[in-house]
PDB file of the backbone (N, CA, C, O) and the ligand in Angstrom, with CONECT records:
HET     ZN  A 101       1
ATOM      1  N   UNK A   1      -9.547 -32.930   6.511  1.00  0.00           N
ATOM      2  CA  UNK A   1      -8.700 -32.960   5.309  1.00  0.00           C
ATOM      3  C   UNK A   1      -7.922 -34.274   5.272  1.00  0.00           C
ATOM      4  O   UNK A   1      -6.822 -34.377   5.814  1.00  0.00           O
ATOM      5  N   UNK A   2      -8.494 -35.237   4.646  1.00  0.00           N
ATOM      6  CA  UNK A   2      -7.819 -36.539   4.575  1.00  0.00           C
ATOM      7  C   UNK A   2      -6.878 -36.560   3.385  1.00  0.00           C
ATOM      8  O   UNK A   2      -7.185 -36.021   2.321  1.00  0.00           O
ATOM      9  N   UNK A   3      -5.745 -37.180   3.575  1.00  0.00           N
ATOM     10  CA  UNK A   3      -4.813 -37.403   2.485  1.00  0.00           C
ATOM     11  C   UNK A   3      -4.016 -36.193   2.058  1.00  0.00           C
ATOM     12  O   UNK A   3      -3.564 -36.141   0.915  1.00  0.00           O
ATOM     13  N   UNK A   4      -3.824 -35.212   2.934  1.00  0.00           N
ATOM     14  CA  UNK A   4      -3.027 -34.043   2.559  1.00  0.00           C
ATOM     15  C   UNK A   4      -1.559 -34.226   2.916  1.00  0.00           C
ATOM     16  O   UNK A   4      -0.736 -33.360   2.616  1.00  0.00           O
ATOM     17  N   UNK A   5      -1.226 -35.331   3.545  1.00  0.00           N
ATOM     18  CA  UNK A   5       0.179 -35.586   3.833  1.00  0.00           C
ATOM     19  C   UNK A   5       0.543 -35.358   5.272  1.00  0.00           C
ATOM     20  O   UNK A   5      -0.207 -34.737   6.025  1.00  0.00           O
ATOM     21  N   UNK A   6       1.688 -35.858   5.652  1.00  0.00           N
ATOM     22  CA  UNK A   6       2.082 -35.834   7.062  1.00  0.00           C
ATOM     23  C   UNK A   6       2.482 -34.454   7.554  1.00  0.00           C
ATOM     24  O   UNK A   6       2.503 -34.220   8.762  1.00  0.00           O
ATOM     25  N   UNK A   7       2.806 -33.513   6.632  1.00  0.00           N
ATOM     26  CA  UNK A   7       3.190 -32.162   7.019  1.00  0.00           C
ATOM     27  C   UNK A   7       2.088 -31.476   7.809  1.00  0.00           C
ATOM     28  O   UNK A   7       2.363 -30.716   8.738  1.00  0.00           O
ATOM     29  N   UNK A   8       0.845 -31.743   7.441  1.00  0.00           N
ATOM     30  CA  UNK A   8      -0.277 -31.051   8.048  1.00  0.00           C
ATOM     31  C   UNK A   8      -0.741 -31.701   9.344  1.00  0.00           C
ATOM     32  O   UNK A   8      -1.505 -31.098  10.099  1.00  0.00           O
ATOM     33  N   UNK A   9      -0.297 -32.897   9.606  1.00  0.00           N
ATOM     34  CA  UNK A   9      -0.746 -33.593  10.817  1.00  0.00           C
ATOM     35  C   UNK A   9       0.138 -33.279  12.011  1.00  0.00           C
ATOM     36  O   UNK A   9      -0.267 -33.489  13.154  1.00  0.00           O
ATOM     37  N   UNK A  10       1.360 -32.771  11.755  1.00  0.00           N
ATOM     38  CA  UNK A  10       2.282 -32.485  12.859  1.00  0.00           C
ATOM     39  C   UNK A  10       1.781 -31.278  13.656  1.00  0.00           C
ATOM     40  O   UNK A  10       1.493 -30.243  13.055  1.00  0.00           O
ATOM     41  N   UNK A  11       1.669 -31.368  14.966  1.00  0.00           N
ATOM     42  CA  UNK A  11       1.155 -30.227  15.731  1.00  0.00           C
ATOM     43  C   UNK A  11       2.148 -29.075  15.785  1.00  0.00           C
ATOM     44  O   UNK A  11       3.361 -29.280  15.830  1.00  0.00           O
ATOM     45  N   UNK A  12       1.602 -27.844  15.778  1.00  0.00           N
ATOM     46  CA  UNK A  12       2.460 -26.660  15.833  1.00  0.00           C
ATOM     47  C   UNK A  12       3.080 -26.529  17.216  1.00  0.00           C
ATOM     48  O   UNK A  12       2.421 -26.818  18.215  1.00  0.00           O
ATOM     49  N   UNK A  13       4.345 -26.097  17.293  1.00  0.00           N
ATOM     50  CA  UNK A  13       5.001 -25.990  18.604  1.00  0.00           C
ATOM     51  C   UNK A  13       4.393 -24.911  19.497  1.00  0.00           C
ATOM     52  O   UNK A  13       4.164 -25.150  20.683  1.00  0.00           O
ATOM     53  N   UNK A  14       4.127 -23.719  18.939  1.00  0.00           N
ATOM     54  CA  UNK A  14       3.498 -22.640  19.709  1.00  0.00           C
ATOM     55  C   UNK A  14       2.342 -22.107  18.878  1.00  0.00           C
ATOM     56  O   UNK A  14       2.551 -21.623  17.766  1.00  0.00           O
ATOM     57  N   UNK A  15       1.139 -22.188  19.398  1.00  0.00           N
ATOM     58  CA  UNK A  15      -0.033 -21.737  18.647  1.00  0.00           C
ATOM     59  C   UNK A  15      -0.575 -20.464  19.279  1.00  0.00           C
ATOM     60  O   UNK A  15      -0.894 -20.439  20.468  1.00  0.00           O
ATOM     61  N   UNK A  16      -0.680 -19.395  18.472  1.00  0.00           N
ATOM     62  CA  UNK A  16      -1.214 -18.130  18.975  1.00  0.00           C
ATOM     63  C   UNK A  16      -2.731 -18.151  18.905  1.00  0.00           C
ATOM     64  O   UNK A  16      -3.327 -19.180  18.585  1.00  0.00           O
ATOM     65  N   UNK A  17      -3.361 -17.016  19.203  1.00  0.00           N
ATOM     66  CA  UNK A  17      -4.818 -16.938  19.169  1.00  0.00           C
ATOM     67  C   UNK A  17      -5.346 -17.155  17.755  1.00  0.00           C
ATOM     68  O   UNK A  17      -6.447 -17.672  17.567  1.00  0.00           O
ATOM     69  N   UNK A  18      -4.549 -16.756  16.758  1.00  0.00           N
ATOM     70  CA  UNK A  18      -4.885 -17.021  15.367  1.00  0.00           C
ATOM     71  C   UNK A  18      -4.377 -18.424  15.033  1.00  0.00           C
ATOM     72  O   UNK A  18      -3.167 -18.653  15.029  1.00  0.00           O
ATOM     73  N   UNK A  19      -5.288 -19.372  14.751  1.00  0.00           N
ATOM     74  CA  UNK A  19      -4.852 -20.758  14.562  1.00  0.00           C
ATOM     75  C   UNK A  19      -3.931 -20.973  13.373  1.00  0.00           C
ATOM     76  O   UNK A  19      -3.223 -21.979  13.318  1.00  0.00           O
ATOM     77  N   UNK A  20      -3.925 -20.026  12.398  1.00  0.00           N
ATOM     78  CA  UNK A  20      -3.093 -20.213  11.214  1.00  0.00           C
ATOM     79  C   UNK A  20      -1.683 -19.671  11.402  1.00  0.00           C
ATOM     80  O   UNK A  20      -0.813 -19.907  10.565  1.00  0.00           O
ATOM     81  N   UNK A  21      -1.449 -18.951  12.486  1.00  0.00           N
ATOM     82  CA  UNK A  21      -0.125 -18.369  12.686  1.00  0.00           C
ATOM     83  C   UNK A  21       0.574 -19.020  13.871  1.00  0.00           C
ATOM     84  O   UNK A  21      -0.002 -19.153  14.951  1.00  0.00           O
ATOM     85  N   UNK A  22       1.804 -19.418  13.661  1.00  0.00           N
ATOM     86  CA  UNK A  22       2.617 -19.913  14.754  1.00  0.00           C
ATOM     87  C   UNK A  22       3.521 -18.762  15.176  1.00  0.00           C
ATOM     88  O   UNK A  22       4.361 -18.308  14.398  1.00  0.00           O
ATOM     89  N   UNK A  23       3.351 -18.297  16.391  1.00  0.00           N
ATOM     90  CA  UNK A  23       4.073 -17.114  16.874  1.00  0.00           C
ATOM     91  C   UNK A  23       5.581 -17.264  16.771  1.00  0.00           C
ATOM     92  O   UNK A  23       6.291 -16.308  16.458  1.00  0.00           O
ATOM     93  N   UNK A  24       6.059 -18.463  17.034  1.00  0.00           N
ATOM     94  CA  UNK A  24       7.501 -18.662  17.130  1.00  0.00           C
ATOM     95  C   UNK A  24       8.226 -18.470  15.804  1.00  0.00           C
ATOM     96  O   UNK A  24       9.402 -18.106  15.805  1.00  0.00           O
ATOM     97  N   UNK A  25       7.555 -18.705  14.659  1.00  0.00           N
ATOM     98  CA  UNK A  25       8.277 -18.673  13.385  1.00  0.00           C
ATOM     99  C   UNK A  25       7.819 -17.572  12.444  1.00  0.00           C
ATOM    100  O   UNK A  25       8.583 -17.186  11.560  1.00  0.00           O
ATOM    101  N   UNK A  26       6.594 -17.042  12.593  1.00  0.00           N
ATOM    102  CA  UNK A  26       6.102 -16.065  11.628  1.00  0.00           C
ATOM    103  C   UNK A  26       6.516 -14.647  12.001  1.00  0.00           C
ATOM    104  O   UNK A  26       6.429 -14.267  13.169  1.00  0.00           O
ATOM    105  N   UNK A  27       6.967 -13.853  11.020  1.00  0.00           N
ATOM    106  CA  UNK A  27       7.269 -12.449  11.288  1.00  0.00           C
ATOM    107  C   UNK A  27       5.976 -11.650  11.443  1.00  0.00           C
ATOM    108  O   UNK A  27       4.904 -12.119  11.061  1.00  0.00           O
ATOM    109  N   UNK A  28       6.079 -10.445  12.004  1.00  0.00           N
ATOM    110  CA  UNK A  28       4.900  -9.584  12.164  1.00  0.00           C
ATOM    111  C   UNK A  28       4.345  -9.199  10.799  1.00  0.00           C
ATOM    112  O   UNK A  28       5.103  -8.873   9.884  1.00  0.00           O
ATOM    113  N   UNK A  29       3.027  -9.238  10.664  1.00  0.00           N
ATOM    114  CA  UNK A  29       2.387  -8.891   9.407  1.00  0.00           C
ATOM    115  C   UNK A  29       1.707  -7.531   9.532  1.00  0.00           C
ATOM    116  O   UNK A  29       0.910  -7.306  10.442  1.00  0.00           O
ATOM    117  N   UNK A  30       2.031  -6.627   8.607  1.00  0.00           N
ATOM    118  CA  UNK A  30       1.437  -5.294   8.627  1.00  0.00           C
ATOM    119  C   UNK A  30       0.396  -5.197   7.516  1.00  0.00           C
ATOM    120  O   UNK A  30       0.714  -5.383   6.341  1.00  0.00           O
ATOM    121  N   UNK A  31      -0.830  -4.909   7.888  1.00  0.00           N
ATOM    122  CA  UNK A  31      -1.915  -4.812   6.905  1.00  0.00           C
ATOM    123  C   UNK A  31      -1.903  -3.489   6.164  1.00  0.00           C
ATOM    124  O   UNK A  31      -2.605  -3.334   5.165  1.00  0.00           O
ATOM    125  N   UNK A  32      -1.109  -2.522   6.642  1.00  0.00           N
ATOM    126  CA  UNK A  32      -1.099  -1.195   6.027  1.00  0.00           C
ATOM    127  C   UNK A  32       0.323  -0.756   5.667  1.00  0.00           C
ATOM    128  O   UNK A  32       0.721   0.374   5.947  1.00  0.00           O
ATOM    129  N   UNK A  33       1.085  -1.664   5.041  1.00  0.00           N
ATOM    130  CA  UNK A  33       2.433  -1.322   4.584  1.00  0.00           C
ATOM    131  C   UNK A  33       2.323  -0.338   3.419  1.00  0.00           C
ATOM    132  O   UNK A  33       1.560  -0.560   2.478  1.00  0.00           O
ATOM    133  N   UNK A  34       3.086   0.741   3.492  1.00  0.00           N
ATOM    134  CA  UNK A  34       3.007   1.786   2.467  1.00  0.00           C
ATOM    135  C   UNK A  34       4.004   1.483   1.347  1.00  0.00           C
ATOM    136  O   UNK A  34       5.203   1.344   1.585  1.00  0.00           O
ATOM    137  N   UNK A  35       3.475   1.384   0.107  1.00  0.00           N
ATOM    138  CA  UNK A  35       4.326   1.183  -1.057  1.00  0.00           C
ATOM    139  C   UNK A  35       4.511   2.527  -1.750  1.00  0.00           C
ATOM    140  O   UNK A  35       3.531   3.185  -2.099  1.00  0.00           O
ATOM    141  N   UNK A  36       5.752   2.934  -1.951  1.00  0.00           N
ATOM    142  CA  UNK A  36       6.047   4.191  -2.632  1.00  0.00           C
ATOM    143  C   UNK A  36       6.726   3.884  -3.955  1.00  0.00           C
ATOM    144  O   UNK A  36       7.739   3.185  -3.990  1.00  0.00           O
ATOM    145  N   UNK A  37       6.166   4.410  -5.056  1.00  0.00           N
ATOM    146  CA  UNK A  37       6.735   4.186  -6.383  1.00  0.00           C
ATOM    147  C   UNK A  37       7.677   5.332  -6.736  1.00  0.00           C
ATOM    148  O   UNK A  37       7.603   6.418  -6.161  1.00  0.00           O
ATOM    149  N   UNK A  38       8.567   5.069  -7.696  1.00  0.00           N
ATOM    150  CA  UNK A  38       9.499   6.113  -8.123  1.00  0.00           C
ATOM    151  C   UNK A  38       8.762   7.246  -8.836  1.00  0.00           C
ATOM    152  O   UNK A  38       9.306   8.341  -8.979  1.00  0.00           O
ATOM    153  N   UNK A  39       7.518   6.993  -9.289  1.00  0.00           N
ATOM    154  CA  UNK A  39       6.732   8.048  -9.929  1.00  0.00           C
ATOM    155  C   UNK A  39       6.054   8.940  -8.901  1.00  0.00           C
ATOM    156  O   UNK A  39       5.499   9.979  -9.257  1.00  0.00           O
ATOM    157  N   UNK A  40       6.092   8.547  -7.625  1.00  0.00           N
ATOM    158  CA  UNK A  40       5.532   9.379  -6.571  1.00  0.00           C
ATOM    159  C   UNK A  40       4.223   8.873  -6.013  1.00  0.00           C
ATOM    160  O   UNK A  40       3.790   9.344  -4.961  1.00  0.00           O
ATOM    161  N   UNK A  41       3.573   7.930  -6.678  1.00  0.00           N
ATOM    162  CA  UNK A  41       2.290   7.443  -6.177  1.00  0.00           C
ATOM    163  C   UNK A  41       2.504   6.503  -4.993  1.00  0.00           C
ATOM    164  O   UNK A  41       3.532   5.835  -4.891  1.00  0.00           O
ATOM    165  N   UNK A  42       1.512   6.464  -4.098  1.00  0.00           N
ATOM    166  CA  UNK A  42       1.589   5.625  -2.912  1.00  0.00           C
ATOM    167  C   UNK A  42       0.299   4.833  -2.756  1.00  0.00           C
ATOM    168  O   UNK A  42      -0.783   5.305  -3.104  1.00  0.00           O
ATOM    169  N   UNK A  43       0.432   3.629  -2.228  1.00  0.00           N
ATOM    170  CA  UNK A  43      -0.745   2.840  -1.854  1.00  0.00           C
ATOM    171  C   UNK A  43      -0.335   1.878  -0.747  1.00  0.00           C
ATOM    172  O   UNK A  43       0.852   1.660  -0.503  1.00  0.00           O
ATOM    173  N   UNK A  44      -1.333   1.307  -0.084  1.00  0.00           N
ATOM    174  CA  UNK A  44      -1.025   0.389   1.012  1.00  0.00           C
ATOM    175  C   UNK A  44      -1.299  -1.046   0.591  1.00  0.00           C
ATOM    176  O   UNK A  44      -2.147  -1.311  -0.261  1.00  0.00           O
ATOM    177  N   UNK A  45      -0.567  -1.960   1.201  1.00  0.00           N
ATOM    178  CA  UNK A  45      -0.743  -3.370   0.934  1.00  0.00           C
ATOM    179  C   UNK A  45      -0.379  -4.148   2.192  1.00  0.00           C
ATOM    180  O   UNK A  45       0.042  -3.556   3.186  1.00  0.00           O
ATOM    181  N   UNK A  46      -0.533  -5.437   2.160  1.00  0.00           N
ATOM    182  CA  UNK A  46      -0.135  -6.266   3.290  1.00  0.00           C
ATOM    183  C   UNK A  46       1.278  -6.760   3.096  1.00  0.00           C
ATOM    184  O   UNK A  46       1.628  -7.239   2.017  1.00  0.00           O
ATOM    185  N   UNK A  47       2.102  -6.650   4.133  1.00  0.00           N
ATOM    186  CA  UNK A  47       3.492  -7.059   4.014  1.00  0.00           C
ATOM    187  C   UNK A  47       4.095  -7.292   5.390  1.00  0.00           C
ATOM    188  O   UNK A  47       3.572  -6.820   6.400  1.00  0.00           O
ATOM    189  N   UNK A  48       5.192  -8.018   5.415  1.00  0.00           N
ATOM    190  CA  UNK A  48       5.939  -8.170   6.668  1.00  0.00           C
ATOM    191  C   UNK A  48       6.831  -6.953   6.896  1.00  0.00           C
ATOM    192  O   UNK A  48       7.377  -6.769   7.983  1.00  0.00           O
ATOM    193  N   UNK A  49       6.975  -6.118   5.853  1.00  0.00           N
ATOM    194  CA  UNK A  49       7.708  -4.860   5.980  1.00  0.00           C
ATOM    195  C   UNK A  49       6.699  -3.738   6.231  1.00  0.00           C
ATOM    196  O   UNK A  49       5.525  -3.869   5.886  1.00  0.00           O
ATOM    197  N   UNK A  50       7.158  -2.630   6.837  1.00  0.00           N
ATOM    198  CA  UNK A  50       6.242  -1.516   7.078  1.00  0.00           C
ATOM    199  C   UNK A  50       6.200  -0.573   5.887  1.00  0.00           C
ATOM    200  O   UNK A  50       5.195   0.103   5.669  1.00  0.00           O
ATOM    201  N   UNK A  51       7.292  -0.520   5.105  1.00  0.00           N
ATOM    202  CA  UNK A  51       7.352   0.358   3.946  1.00  0.00           C
ATOM    203  C   UNK A  51       8.147  -0.317   2.829  1.00  0.00           C
ATOM    204  O   UNK A  51       9.153  -0.979   3.084  1.00  0.00           O
ATOM    205  N   UNK A  52       7.686  -0.142   1.591  1.00  0.00           N
ATOM    206  CA  UNK A  52       8.361  -0.723   0.434  1.00  0.00           C
ATOM    207  C   UNK A  52       8.576   0.347  -0.621  1.00  0.00           C
ATOM    208  O   UNK A  52       7.834   1.327  -0.676  1.00  0.00           O
ATOM    209  N   UNK A  53       9.591   0.161  -1.462  1.00  0.00           N
ATOM    210  CA  UNK A  53       9.831   1.072  -2.585  1.00  0.00           C
ATOM    211  C   UNK A  53       9.793   0.253  -3.871  1.00  0.00           C
ATOM    212  O   UNK A  53      10.284  -0.876  -3.908  1.00  0.00           O
ATOM    213  N   UNK A  54       9.211   0.822  -4.924  1.00  0.00           N
ATOM    214  CA  UNK A  54       9.142   0.115  -6.190  1.00  0.00           C
ATOM    215  C   UNK A  54       9.460   1.054  -7.347  1.00  0.00           C
ATOM    216  O   UNK A  54       9.348   2.272  -7.209  1.00  0.00           O
ATOM    217  N   UNK A  55       9.854   0.493  -8.479  1.00  0.00           N
ATOM    218  CA  UNK A  55      10.232   1.307  -9.636  1.00  0.00           C
ATOM    219  C   UNK A  55       9.039   1.627 -10.520  1.00  0.00           C
ATOM    220  O   UNK A  55       8.927   2.737 -11.042  1.00  0.00           O
ATOM    221  N   UNK A  56       8.146   0.656 -10.691  1.00  0.00           N
ATOM    222  CA  UNK A  56       6.950   0.883 -11.509  1.00  0.00           C
ATOM    223  C   UNK A  56       5.723   0.431 -10.736  1.00  0.00           C
ATOM    224  O   UNK A  56       5.799  -0.466  -9.896  1.00  0.00           O
ATOM    225  N   UNK A  57       4.595   1.060 -11.027  1.00  0.00           N
ATOM    226  CA  UNK A  57       3.333   0.668 -10.391  1.00  0.00           C
ATOM    227  C   UNK A  57       2.220   0.762 -11.427  1.00  0.00           C
ATOM    228  O   UNK A  57       2.470   1.069 -12.593  1.00  0.00           O
ATOM    229  N   UNK A  58       1.000   0.498 -10.996  1.00  0.00           N
ATOM    230  CA  UNK A  58      -0.123   0.489 -11.937  1.00  0.00           C
ATOM    231  C   UNK A  58      -0.468   1.889 -12.419  1.00  0.00           C
ATOM    232  O   UNK A  58      -1.248   2.034 -13.361  1.00  0.00           O
ATOM    233  N   UNK A  59       0.094   2.926 -11.796  1.00  0.00           N
ATOM    234  CA  UNK A  59      -0.171   4.298 -12.240  1.00  0.00           C
ATOM    235  C   UNK A  59       0.748   4.661 -13.410  1.00  0.00           C
ATOM    236  O   UNK A  59       0.323   5.324 -14.356  1.00  0.00           O
ATOM    237  N   UNK A  60       2.030   4.214 -13.339  1.00  0.00           N
ATOM    238  CA  UNK A  60       2.997   4.680 -14.327  1.00  0.00           C
ATOM    239  C   UNK A  60       3.436   3.603 -15.328  1.00  0.00           C
ATOM    240  O   UNK A  60       4.129   3.930 -16.292  1.00  0.00           O
ATOM    241  N   UNK A  61       3.062   2.332 -15.137  1.00  0.00           N
ATOM    242  CA  UNK A  61       3.508   1.302 -16.078  1.00  0.00           C
ATOM    243  C   UNK A  61       2.779   1.438 -17.414  1.00  0.00           C
ATOM    244  O   UNK A  61       1.564   1.640 -17.432  1.00  0.00           O
ATOM    245  N   UNK A  62       3.506   1.329 -18.544  1.00  0.00           N
ATOM    246  CA  UNK A  62       2.898   1.500 -19.865  1.00  0.00           C
ATOM    247  C   UNK A  62       1.690   0.591 -20.119  1.00  0.00           C
ATOM    248  O   UNK A  62       0.788   0.968 -20.866  1.00  0.00           O
ATOM    249  N   UNK A  63       1.662  -0.583 -19.517  1.00  0.00           N
ATOM    250  CA  UNK A  63       0.515  -1.479 -19.717  1.00  0.00           C
ATOM    251  C   UNK A  63      -0.774  -0.824 -19.254  1.00  0.00           C
ATOM    252  O   UNK A  63      -1.819  -0.987 -19.884  1.00  0.00           O
ATOM    253  N   UNK A  64      -0.705  -0.080 -18.154  1.00  0.00           N
ATOM    254  CA  UNK A  64      -1.909   0.533 -17.588  1.00  0.00           C
ATOM    255  C   UNK A  64      -2.169   1.921 -18.164  1.00  0.00           C
ATOM    256  O   UNK A  64      -3.317   2.358 -18.240  1.00  0.00           O
ATOM    257  N   UNK A  65      -1.089   2.623 -18.576  1.00  0.00           N
ATOM    258  CA  UNK A  65      -1.284   3.966 -19.105  1.00  0.00           C
ATOM    259  C   UNK A  65      -1.674   3.942 -20.578  1.00  0.00           C
ATOM    260  O   UNK A  65      -2.258   4.903 -21.079  1.00  0.00           O
ATOM    261  N   UNK A  66      -1.353   2.838 -21.287  1.00  0.00           N
ATOM    262  CA  UNK A  66      -1.656   2.731 -22.700  1.00  0.00           C
ATOM    263  C   UNK A  66      -0.667   3.487 -23.562  1.00  0.00           C
ATOM    264  O   UNK A  66      -0.811   3.559 -24.783  1.00  0.00           O
ATOM    265  N   UNK A  67       0.330   4.043 -22.918  1.00  0.00           N
ATOM    266  CA  UNK A  67       1.350   4.845 -23.591  1.00  0.00           C
ATOM    267  C   UNK A  67       2.405   3.910 -24.176  1.00  0.00           C
ATOM    268  O   UNK A  67       2.755   2.912 -23.545  1.00  0.00           O
ATOM    269  N   UNK A  68       2.921   4.216 -25.377  1.00  0.00           N
ATOM    270  CA  UNK A  68       3.953   3.393 -25.994  1.00  0.00           C
ATOM    271  C   UNK A  68       5.307   3.831 -25.468  1.00  0.00           C
ATOM    272  O   UNK A  68       5.895   4.796 -25.955  1.00  0.00           O
ATOM    273  N   UNK A  69       5.796   3.105 -24.459  1.00  0.00           N
ATOM    274  CA  UNK A  69       7.055   3.499 -23.845  1.00  0.00           C
ATOM    275  C   UNK A  69       7.767   2.225 -23.394  1.00  0.00           C
ATOM    276  O   UNK A  69       7.130   1.265 -22.961  1.00  0.00           O
ATOM    277  N   UNK A  70       9.098   2.233 -23.503  1.00  0.00           N
ATOM    278  CA  UNK A  70       9.873   1.081 -23.071  1.00  0.00           C
ATOM    279  C   UNK A  70      10.388   1.340 -21.660  1.00  0.00           C
ATOM    280  O   UNK A  70      11.073   2.332 -21.413  1.00  0.00           O
ATOM    281  N   UNK A  71      10.050   0.433 -20.728  1.00  0.00           N
ATOM    282  CA  UNK A  71      10.567   0.553 -19.371  1.00  0.00           C
ATOM    283  C   UNK A  71      11.973  -0.032 -19.364  1.00  0.00           C
ATOM    284  O   UNK A  71      12.159  -1.247 -19.420  1.00  0.00           O
ATOM    285  N   UNK A  72      12.956   0.861 -19.293  1.00  0.00           N
ATOM    286  CA  UNK A  72      14.350   0.438 -19.392  1.00  0.00           C
ATOM    287  C   UNK A  72      14.998   0.418 -18.009  1.00  0.00           C
ATOM    288  O   UNK A  72      15.066   1.445 -17.332  1.00  0.00           O
ATOM    289  N   UNK A  73      15.466  -0.743 -17.600  1.00  0.00           N
ATOM    290  CA  UNK A  73      16.162  -0.827 -16.315  1.00  0.00           C
ATOM    291  C   UNK A  73      17.633  -1.119 -16.567  1.00  0.00           C
ATOM    292  O   UNK A  73      17.978  -2.108 -17.213  1.00  0.00           O
ATOM    293  N   UNK A  74      18.482  -0.261 -16.061  1.00  0.00           N
ATOM    294  CA  UNK A  74      19.925  -0.467 -16.146  1.00  0.00           C
ATOM    295  C   UNK A  74      20.495  -0.321 -17.539  1.00  0.00           C
ATOM    296  O   UNK A  74      21.513  -0.940 -17.848  1.00  0.00           O
ATOM    297  N   UNK A  75      19.869   0.480 -18.395  1.00  0.00           N
ATOM    298  CA  UNK A  75      20.398   0.749 -19.731  1.00  0.00           C
ATOM    299  C   UNK A  75      20.419  -0.456 -20.654  1.00  0.00           C
ATOM    300  O   UNK A  75      21.285  -0.547 -21.525  1.00  0.00           O
ATOM    301  N   UNK A  76      19.491  -1.376 -20.485  1.00  0.00           N
ATOM    302  CA  UNK A  76      19.464  -2.590 -21.301  1.00  0.00           C
ATOM    303  C   UNK A  76      19.163  -2.270 -22.769  1.00  0.00           C
ATOM    304  O   UNK A  76      19.736  -2.882 -23.671  1.00  0.00           O
ATOM    305  N   UNK A  77      18.263  -1.311 -23.003  1.00  0.00           N
ATOM    306  CA  UNK A  77      17.893  -0.955 -24.375  1.00  0.00           C
ATOM    307  C   UNK A  77      19.100  -0.337 -25.088  1.00  0.00           C
ATOM    308  O   UNK A  77      19.389  -0.658 -26.241  1.00  0.00           O
ATOM    309  N   UNK A  78      19.799   0.557 -24.375  1.00  0.00           N
ATOM    310  CA  UNK A  78      20.981   1.202 -24.940  1.00  0.00           C
ATOM    311  C   UNK A  78      22.053   0.166 -25.280  1.00  0.00           C
ATOM    312  O   UNK A  78      22.704   0.247 -26.322  1.00  0.00           O
ATOM    313  N   UNK A  79      22.223  -0.810 -24.381  1.00  0.00           N
ATOM    314  CA  UNK A  79      23.208  -1.880 -24.605  1.00  0.00           C
ATOM    315  C   UNK A  79      22.857  -2.671 -25.861  1.00  0.00           C
ATOM    316  O   UNK A  79      23.726  -3.009 -26.665  1.00  0.00           O
ATOM    317  N   UNK A  80      21.549  -2.962 -26.015  1.00  0.00           N
ATOM    318  CA  UNK A  80      21.104  -3.726 -27.175  1.00  0.00           C
ATOM    319  C   UNK A  80      21.371  -2.947 -28.460  1.00  0.00           C
ATOM    320  O   UNK A  80      21.808  -3.525 -29.455  1.00  0.00           O
ATOM    321  N   UNK A  81      21.110  -1.628 -28.446  1.00  0.00           N
ATOM    322  CA  UNK A  81      21.327  -0.799 -29.640  1.00  0.00           C
ATOM    323  C   UNK A  81      22.799  -0.783 -30.022  1.00  0.00           C
ATOM    324  O   UNK A  81      23.137  -0.878 -31.202  1.00  0.00           O
ATOM    325  N   UNK A  82      23.688  -0.662 -29.019  1.00  0.00           N
ATOM    326  CA  UNK A  82      25.134  -0.664 -29.275  1.00  0.00           C
ATOM    327  C   UNK A  82      25.557  -1.977 -29.914  1.00  0.00           C
ATOM    328  O   UNK A  82      26.342  -1.992 -30.863  1.00  0.00           O
ATOM    329  N   UNK A  83      25.028  -3.088 -29.386  1.00  0.00           N
ATOM    330  CA  UNK A  83      25.370  -4.403 -29.923  1.00  0.00           C
ATOM    331  C   UNK A  83      24.866  -4.554 -31.351  1.00  0.00           C
ATOM    332  O   UNK A  83      25.556  -5.118 -32.200  1.00  0.00           O
ATOM    333  N   UNK A  84      23.649  -4.043 -31.622  1.00  0.00           N
ATOM    334  CA  UNK A  84      23.059  -4.130 -32.953  1.00  0.00           C
ATOM    335  C   UNK A  84      23.890  -3.326 -33.959  1.00  0.00           C
ATOM    336  O   UNK A  84      24.090  -3.753 -35.096  1.00  0.00           O
ATOM    337  N   UNK A  85      24.372  -2.153 -33.522  1.00  0.00           N
ATOM    338  CA  UNK A  85      25.221  -1.331 -34.388  1.00  0.00           C
ATOM    339  C   UNK A  85      26.506  -2.071 -34.749  1.00  0.00           C
ATOM    340  O   UNK A  85      26.926  -2.095 -35.906  1.00  0.00           O
ATOM    341  N   UNK A  86      27.110  -2.665 -33.743  1.00  0.00           N
ATOM    342  CA  UNK A  86      28.355  -3.414 -33.936  1.00  0.00           C
ATOM    343  C   UNK A  86      28.145  -4.552 -34.940  1.00  0.00           C
ATOM    344  O   UNK A  86      28.965  -4.770 -35.833  1.00  0.00           O
ATOM    345  N   UNK A  87      27.035  -5.267 -34.776  1.00  0.00           N
ATOM    346  CA  UNK A  87      26.723  -6.400 -35.651  1.00  0.00           C
ATOM    347  C   UNK A  87      26.501  -5.926 -37.077  1.00  0.00           C
ATOM    348  O   UNK A  87      26.916  -6.588 -38.027  1.00  0.00           O
ATOM    349  N   UNK A  88      25.838  -4.764 -37.232  1.00  0.00           N
ATOM    350  CA  UNK A  88      25.574  -4.214 -38.559  1.00  0.00           C
ATOM    351  C   UNK A  88      26.869  -3.769 -39.220  1.00  0.00           C
ATOM    352  O   UNK A  88      27.023  -3.910 -40.433  1.00  0.00           O
ATOM    353  N   UNK A  89      27.809  -3.229 -38.432  1.00  0.00           N
ATOM    354  CA  UNK A  89      29.084  -2.771 -38.968  1.00  0.00           C
ATOM    355  C   UNK A  89      29.929  -3.952 -39.458  1.00  0.00           C
ATOM    356  O   UNK A  89      30.664  -3.840 -40.439  1.00  0.00           O
ATOM    357  N   UNK A  90      29.812  -5.078 -38.758  1.00  0.00           N
ATOM    358  CA  UNK A  90      30.574  -6.274 -39.120  1.00  0.00           C
ATOM    359  C   UNK A  90      30.046  -6.899 -40.412  1.00  0.00           C
ATOM    360  O   UNK A  90      30.827  -7.435 -41.198  1.00  0.00           O
ATOM    361  N   UNK A  91      28.776  -6.839 -40.634  1.00  0.00           N
ATOM    362  CA  UNK A  91      28.154  -7.501 -41.788  1.00  0.00           C
ATOM    363  C   UNK A  91      28.433  -6.745 -43.095  1.00  0.00           C
ATOM    364  O   UNK A  91      27.982  -7.167 -44.160  1.00  0.00           O
TER     365      UNK A  91
HETATM  366 ZN    ZN A 101       4.549   4.413 -10.442  1.00  0.00          ZN2+
END
């Protein structure tokens, strides 16, 4: 790899059996980290964490379900409606 810059030419301080991983700086990688969605579905993925939690996934997100629904986080839609009402009252 010619011309990739000096970052790649510097030798790694501690090289493990896997040439792409430097033991001293990389966290443990889990190939079977369990992701749990708020809808209840679970699947595994690769992560430095062993377990993750998420609010939406490909099972429940409207894009994948085809359902017309607004994913509201933290009452943003309600806040917008209140502001719109206020603006309409002023006009
Ligand atoms: Zn989900």
